[in-house]
C-alpha positions in Angstrom: -0.3 0.0 -0.3 2.9 2.4 1.2 4.9 1.5 -2.2 5.4 4.1 -4.8 3.3 3.2 -8.0 4.6 3.2 -11.7 3.4 5.7 -14.3 2.4 5.3 -17.2 4.7 5.3 -20.1 3.6 9.0 -21.5 5.1 10.1 -18.5 8.4 9.0 -18.6 9.9 12.7 -18.3 7.7 13.5 -15.6 8.2 10.4 -14.0 12.1 10.8 -14.2 12.3 14.4 -12.8 9.7 13.7 -10.2 12.0 11.0 -9.3 15.3 13.5 -8.8 13.1 15.8 -7.2 12.0 13.3 -4.3 8.3 13.4 -5.7 6.4 10.2 -5.0 2.7 8.6 -5.6 1.7 6.5 -3.1 -0.7 3.4 -4.1 -2.7 4.1 -1.2 -4.0 7.3 -2.7 -6.3 4.9 -4.8 -7.9 3.6 -1.6 -8.5 7.6 -0.5 -10.0 8.0 -4.0 -12.1 4.8 -3.1 -13.8 5.8 0.0 -14.3 9.6 -0.8 -16.0 8.6 -4.0 -18.3 5.8 -2.1 -18.9 8.3 0.2 -20.0 10.7 -2.7 -22.2 8.4 -4.1 -23.9 6.7 -0.8 -24.8 10.8 0.3 -26.1 11.5 -3.2 -28.2 8.5 -3.1 -29.8 9.2 0.1 -30.5 13.3 -0.7 -32.9 11.8 -3.9 -34.1 8.4 -2.1 -37.6 10.2 -1.3 -37.5 11.9 -4.6 -38.6 8.9 -6.9 -41.4 7.3 -4.3 -42.5 10.6 -2.7 -46.3 9.8 -3.2 -45.6 6.3 -1.7 -43.6 8.0 1.1 -47.0 10.6 1.4 -49.4 8.3 1.9 -47.7 5.9 4.2 -46.5 8.8 6.5 -49.5 11.1 5.9 -47.3 13.6 4.7 -48.3 16.6 2.5 -46.0 16.7 -1.2 -44.3 19.5 0.0 -43.1 18.5 3.0 -41.8 15.3 0.9 -39.6 18.0 -0.9 -38.2 19.5 2.1 -36.3 16.0 2.5 -34.5 17.0 -0.8 -34.2 20.3 -0.7 -32.9 20.6 2.9 -29.4 19.7 1.0 -29.7 22.4 -1.0 -30.3 25.3 2.0 -28.7 23.6 4.7 -25.0 23.4 2.1 -24.5 27.3 2.1 -24.4 27.7 5.6 -22.3 25.0 7.0 -20.4 24.7 3.3 -18.6 27.8 5.0 -17.8 25.8 8.0 -16.7 22.8 5.9 -14.3 24.9 4.6 -12.4 25.8 7.2 -12.1 22.1 8.1 -11.1 20.4 5.2 -8.2 23.5 5.0 -7.4 23.6 8.7 -8.4 20.6 10.4 -7.3 18.0 7.5 -8.6 15.9 4.6 -8.5 12.5 6.4 -10.7 13.6 10.0 -13.1 15.8 7.7 -13.4 12.7 5.5 -13.9 10.5 9.1 -16.7 13.3 10.7 -18.5 13.2 7.0 -18.8 9.2 6.5 -20.0 9.4 10.2 -22.2 12.1 9.6 -23.8 9.7 6.7 -24.0 6.9 8.3 -25.9 8.1 11.1 -28.2 10.0 8.9 -29.1 6.9 6.7 -29.9 5.1 10.2 -31.8 7.9 11.7 -34.2 7.5 8.8 -35.7 4.4 9.9 -36.2 4.9 13.6 -39.9 5.3 12.6 -39.7 1.8 11.3 -38.4 0.4 14.2 -40.7 2.5 17.4 -44.7 2.2 16.4 -45.1 4.4 18.8 -43.8 7.4 17.1 -46.5 10.1 16.9 -44.1 12.5 14.4 -42.5 10.4 11.4 -41.4 13.4 9.9 -39.3 15.2 12.2 -37.0 12.0 12.0 -37.1 11.8 8.4 -36.2 15.3 8.5 -33.4 15.0 11.1 -31.7 12.1 9.0 -31.7 14.0 6.3 -30.2 16.7 7.8 -27.4 15.2 8.9 -26.8 13.7 5.4 -26.6 17.1 4.5 -24.4 18.2 6.2 -22.1 15.9 5.7 -23.1 16.7 1.9 -20.5 20.0 2.1 -17.2 17.9 3.7 -17.3 15.2 0.5 -18.5 17.7 -2.2 -15.5 19.8 -1.7 -13.5 17.1 -1.3 -12.1 15.5 -4.6 -10.4 18.4 -6.1 -8.2 19.0 -2.8 -7.4 14.9 -2.6 -6.5 15.3 -6.1 -4.4 18.1 -5.8 -2.3 16.3 -2.5 -1.9 13.3 -3.4 -1.9 12.6 -7.2 0.8 13.3 -9.8 -0.2 16.3 -12.2 -1.3 13.8 -15.3 -3.9 12.2 -12.4 -5.0 15.6 -10.7 -7.8 15.9 -13.6 -8.5 12.1 -14.0 -9.1 11.6 -10.1 -10.9 14.4 -9.4 -13.4 12.8 -12.1 -13.5 10.1 -10.5 -14.5 11.1 -7.2 -16.9 14.2 -8.9 -18.8 12.1 -10.9 -19.4 9.7 -8.5 -22.4 12.0 -7.0 -24.1 12.3 -10.2 -24.1 8.4 -10.4 -25.1 8.1 -7.0 -28.4 10.3 -8.1 -29.0 7.9 -10.9 -29.1 5.0 -9.0 -31.5 6.6 -6.3 -33.5 7.2 -9.6 -33.7 3.7 -10.4 -33.6 2.2 -7.2 -36.4 3.5 -5.2 -38.8 3.0 -7.7 -37.7 -0.6 -8.4 -37.6 -1.6 -4.3 -41.0 0.4 -3.1 -44.0 -1.3 -5.1 -46.3 -0.9 -2.1 -46.2 0.6 1.1 -44.7 -2.3 3.2 -41.6 -1.9 0.9 -40.4 1.4 2.0 -38.2 0.1 5.5 -36.6 -2.3 3.1 -36.0 0.1 0.7 -34.4 2.4 3.9 -32.1 -0.6 4.9 -30.8 -0.9 1.2 -29.6 2.9 1.6 -27.8 2.3 5.0 -25.4 -0.6 3.0 -23.1 1.7 0.9 -22.7 4.7 3.9 -22.1 2.0 6.4 -19.6 0.6 4.2 -17.8 4.0 3.3 -18.0 4.8 7.2 -15.9 1.3 8.1 -13.8 2.1 5.3 -13.2 5.5 6.5 -12.3 4.8 10.1 -10.0 2.5 9.3 -7.9 2.7 6.3 -7.4 6.7 6.1 -4.2 7.1 8.1 -3.2 10.4 6.8 -4.7 14.0 5.5 -1.2 14.1 3.1 1.0 11.7 2.1 4.7 11.2 3.5 5.9 12.4 0.3 4.0 15.3 -2.4 3.6 13.5 -5.1 4.2 16.9 -7.6 5.7 20.4 -7.7 2.2 22.0 -7.3 1.9 19.5 -4.1 5.3 20.5 -2.5 4.2 24.5 -2.6 0.5 23.9 -1.5 0.3 26.8 1.2 -3.1 26.4 2.0 -3.1 30.0 3.4 -5.4 30.4 6.4 -9.1 30.8 5.8 -9.8 34.4 5.9 -6.2 35.2 4.3 -7.1 32.9 1.6 -10.9 34.7 0.9 -8.7 38.2 0.5 -6.5 36.6 -1.8 -9.3 35.4 -3.6 -11.5 38.6 -3.6 -8.7 40.2 -5.3 -8.2 37.8 -7.7 -10.0 38.7 -11.4 -9.8 35.1 -13.4 -11.2 33.7 -9.9 -13.9 35.1 -9.6 -14.8 35.4 -13.6 -14.4 31.6 -13.0 -16.6 31.6 -9.8 -19.4 33.2 -11.2 -19.6 31.5 -14.3 -19.4 27.7 -13.1 -21.5 28.5 -9.6 -24.2 29.8 -12.4 -23.7 26.8 -14.4 -24.1 24.3 -11.3 -27.3 26.6 -10.6 -28.9 25.9 -14.2 -28.1 22.5 -14.2 -29.3 21.8 -10.7 -32.8 23.3 -12.0 -32.8 21.4 -14.9 -32.7 18.2 -12.9 -35.3 19.3 -10.5 -37.3 21.2 -13.1 -37.7 18.4 -16.1 -40.6 16.8 -15.3 -43.0 19.9 -15.1 -40.9 21.1 -18.6 -41.6 17.9 -20.3 -45.2 17.2 -18.6 -46.9 20.6 -20.4 -46.1 19.0 -24.2 -47.3 15.4 -23.2 -44.7 13.5 -22.2 -44.6 10.7 -19.4 -42.9 10.9 -15.6 -41.1 8.0 -16.7 -39.7 9.5 -20.3 -38.6 12.4 -18.1 -37.0 10.0 -15.8 -35.5 8.6 -19.1 -34.0 12.0 -19.8 -32.8 12.4 -16.7 -30.1 9.3 -16.6 -29.0 10.2 -20.2 -28.3 13.3 -18.7 -26.0 12.1 -16.1 -24.7 8.6 -18.2 -23.2 10.5 -20.9 -22.2 13.7 -18.7 -19.8 10.8 -17.1 -18.7 9.5 -20.0 -17.6 12.8 -21.1 -15.8 13.7 -18.1 -14.3 10.3 -18.2 -13.0 11.1 -21.5 -12.6 14.9 -20.9 -10.1 14.4 -17.9 -8.1 11.9 -20.1 -7.5 14.7 -22.4 -6.6 17.0 -20.1 -4.2 15.5 -18.2 -1.8 15.4 -21.3 -2.7 18.3 -22.6 -3.4 20.9 -19.8 -5.8 22.7 -22.0 -8.5 23.7 -19.0 -9.7 26.7 -20.0 -10.3 25.9 -23.7 -12.0 22.8 -23.0 -14.5 24.9 -20.2 -15.5 27.3 -22.6 -15.9 25.4 -25.7 -18.1 23.3 -23.4 -20.0 26.1 -22.4 -20.6 27.4 -26.0 -21.6 24.0 -27.1 -23.8 23.8 -23.9 -25.9 26.9 -24.9 -26.6 25.9 -28.0 -28.0 22.7 -26.9 -29.9 24.2 -24.9 -31.7 26.6 -27.6 -32.1 22.9 -29.3 -33.7 22.0 -26.0 -35.6 25.3 -26.4 -37.6 24.7 -29.4 -38.0 21.1 -29.4 -39.9 20.8 -25.6 -42.3 22.8 -27.2 -43.4 20.1 -29.1 -45.5 17.0 -29.0 -44.0 13.6 -29.6 -40.2 14.6 -29.9 -39.3 11.8 -28.1 -36.2 10.6 -30.0 -35.5 14.0 -30.6 -35.3 14.9 -26.4 -33.6 12.1 -25.7 -30.8 12.6 -27.9 -30.4 16.4 -26.9 -30.4 15.4 -22.9 -27.7 13.3 -24.1 -25.6 16.1 -26.0 -26.8 18.5 -23.0 -25.0 16.0 -20.3 -21.9 14.9 -22.7 -20.9 18.9 -23.7 -22.0 20.5 -20.3 -21.8 18.1 -17.3 -18.7 16.9 -18.2 -17.0 19.7 -18.3 -17.7 20.2 -14.4 -14.4 18.4 -12.5 -12.5 20.0 -15.4 -14.1 23.3 -14.3 -13.0 22.5 -10.5 -9.3 21.6 -11.3 -8.8 25.1 -13.4 -10.4 27.0 -10.4 -8.1 25.5 -7.9 -5.2 25.9 -10.7 -5.8 29.7 -11.1 -6.6 30.3 -7.1 -3.0 29.2 -5.8 -1.8 29.6 -3.2 -5.3 29.4 -2.0 -5.9 26.0 0.2 -8.2 23.8 -2.4 -10.7 23.6 0.1 -11.5 26.7 -0.2 -11.1 27.6 -3.0 -13.1 24.9 -4.4 -15.5 24.8 -1.4 -16.4 28.7 -2.2 -17.7 27.6 -6.1 -19.8 25.3 -4.7 -21.5 26.9 -1.9 -21.7 30.1 -4.6 -22.9 27.6 -7.0 -25.6 26.4 -3.9 -26.5 30.5 -3.5 -27.7 30.8 -7.5 -29.4 27.1 -8.0 -31.6 28.5 -4.8 -32.2 32.5 -6.7 -31.7 30.8 -10.4 -35.0 28.7 -9.4 -37.3 31.1 -7.7 -36.0 33.2 -11.4 -37.3 30.8 -13.6 -40.4 29.7 -12.0 -40.9 33.4 -12.1 -40.6 33.5 -16.1 -43.1 30.7 -16.6 -46.6 31.8 -17.4 -50.0 29.9 -18.0 -50.7 28.5 -21.3 -54.2 29.6 -22.5 -54.9 27.2 -25.3 -55.9 23.6 -24.7 -52.8 21.3 -23.8 -52.5 17.3 -23.9 -51.1 18.4 -20.4 -49.7 15.3 -18.1 -48.7 17.2 -14.9 -50.3 16.1 -11.9 -50.2 19.2 -10.1 -54.1 20.0 -10.8 -53.4 23.5 -12.3 -53.4 24.6 -15.9 -49.9 24.0 -18.3 -47.4 26.7 -18.0 -45.1 27.5 -20.7 -41.1 27.4 -20.2 -40.1 28.9 -23.6 -38.2 31.9 -21.6 -36.6 29.8 -19.2 -35.1 27.7 -21.6 -34.1 30.6 -23.4 -32.7 32.4 -20.7 -30.8 29.4 -19.8 -29.2 29.3 -23.2 -28.2 32.8 -23.0 -26.4 32.6 -19.7 -24.6 29.6 -20.8 -23.2 31.5 -23.8 -22.7 35.0 -22.3 -20.7 32.4 -19.0 -18.7 30.6 -21.6 -17.9 34.0 -23.4 -16.6 36.3 -19.9 -14.5 33.5 -19.1 -10.2 34.4 -19.9 -7.3 32.0 -19.9 -4.9 31.9 -16.5 
């Protein structure tokens, strides 16, 4: 575990230079990445575990749909204040202890959700469900900030983007599994305890591995020159440096806006498509294609930028292509019976837009040196969550009621909404963001 892993042939020169300078890449970095990825996967799955079976959960516990929605929304709300604390923990306490605390919070949250089934006399099950989700929400801010820091401290230069991609993309994989697993497990109300118990398994495994297998926050010898000179400025000093860093501010606003837009797209996709008669199952398929092609695209792009270091070019091209695909979505989503076209567009949206997320995060780290990796990456994500809340409010305000008859399959009991202005606004915002990015 403690031995040095051989570099791939394409990096012979870098490997020889690193050996002369005393840089070393330890094989146990992959164990750290495995633990972090499993934890990220579990936390994301817990976040969305109730949403695909919201009607069954609401009926069983005598809850309203709004209460069920809050079980997912608490993640977004809690991440903004707790994110600042998580940034300080990562840069001050260290990556190891931050991951262990995160793993235990995530595990206790998953267990706490099952208490209404263990004690029949509980009068308010919603309080226990919300408490469990809140613990998981606190864990989220620690785990989603960590991949960039882990990649910077433990991985050599030619593997950083790939490691960041693996750690970051495990989160949408958890969302994908929750979308597929919850409906498959919960056919009737009596199946709810089984579903909650299944989600405890990856949380418990991540907790066990984090506690037993993570021994240190940083390797004994740095893997690269960047890791050797990682200063991790004090939190307040780092904030001052970031506020004076024009490139970082532009990237943070643009990338944070992208995070908010894609979060809103995931949440509102069903509402947009049901207006034209598309089923919830088809909307779920489009969301799954969005994630799957985003992960595949991230894998390819991460391998590419590890070799070329063209971070800025990849991000700008990805944003431009995404704005074009958003225009196509704005047009096609207003038509009926375009299932193949919409499925292809959602796949392209993930391939062009969602795939650049780990690359943009790596670029954030590059342009913010010498500020600590946790501070630089964490502030972008916190900003993205805040922009997501604002975008959600703005997007719903931009919708208007349709006057003409519709084939709507929306189940909210209200007239169909026109989302055309929303789609155009999203595409123009992404295009503007791509234009404002500058080489760093």
